[in-house]
N, C-alpha and C positions, 0 to 999 in steps of 0.2 A: 652364265654357264648352264643353268637348267634347259634353256632353249635349244641349246646345242645337242643335248642329251635327248630331249623330245624329238628333235629332228631324226636323230640316229635310230631311235625306236620306231619311228613311224614309216621308215622305208619299207617298201614291199619286199617280200621274200622272193629271190630271183627263180625263175622257172627251173625245173629239173632238166638237166641236159638229156637229149635224145638217147645218149649211150649210158645212161645210168643203169645201175644193177651190176649183176655179176654173171660170168659165163657158167656153163655147165662144169667145166674144168675147174673153176675156182670153188664152186660148191663142193666138189668131189674131193679137193684138197684141202677144204677147211678143217680146222680142229673142233670147231663148234657143231659140225654136222656129225650125228650119231652114225656109227657104222652101217646100221641096217637101212637108215634113210639114204645113205650115200648108193645103196644098192638100186633103191627105188629111184632116186634122182637120175642115176645112170641110164635108166630105162625111160622115163618120162620126159625128161629136158630134152631139147633138140639142140644139136651142135650149131654154134654160131649165133644164138639167140641170147639176149640178156634177159635176167630175171631179177625182180626184187626178192628181198628175203621172204617176204608176204606171199609172192607168187610160188616160190618154191615150197614154202611150208604148205600152202593150200594144195599143190600138186602131190605131195606125200600124203596129206590128209585124205584127199579124194581118192588116191590110190588104195589107201589103206581100208576105206569105207566101201569100195565097190563090191558088188556081189559077185561072186565067182558062179559060173554057170557049168 
């Protein structure tokens, strides 16, 4: 029985599908996204593209840290 468990644990993790992530609209409708961050995401994210949570957070962070000229 422990052999079966070892076989299950050693299976490789399936690759992430190409359409993984969330759309701009999904981030804008999310309850987890802060209202001020939604305004930023509305500007920096592109329509029709998908983003991971980390990519969206980085986009917000980069926007907040940019220099104003």
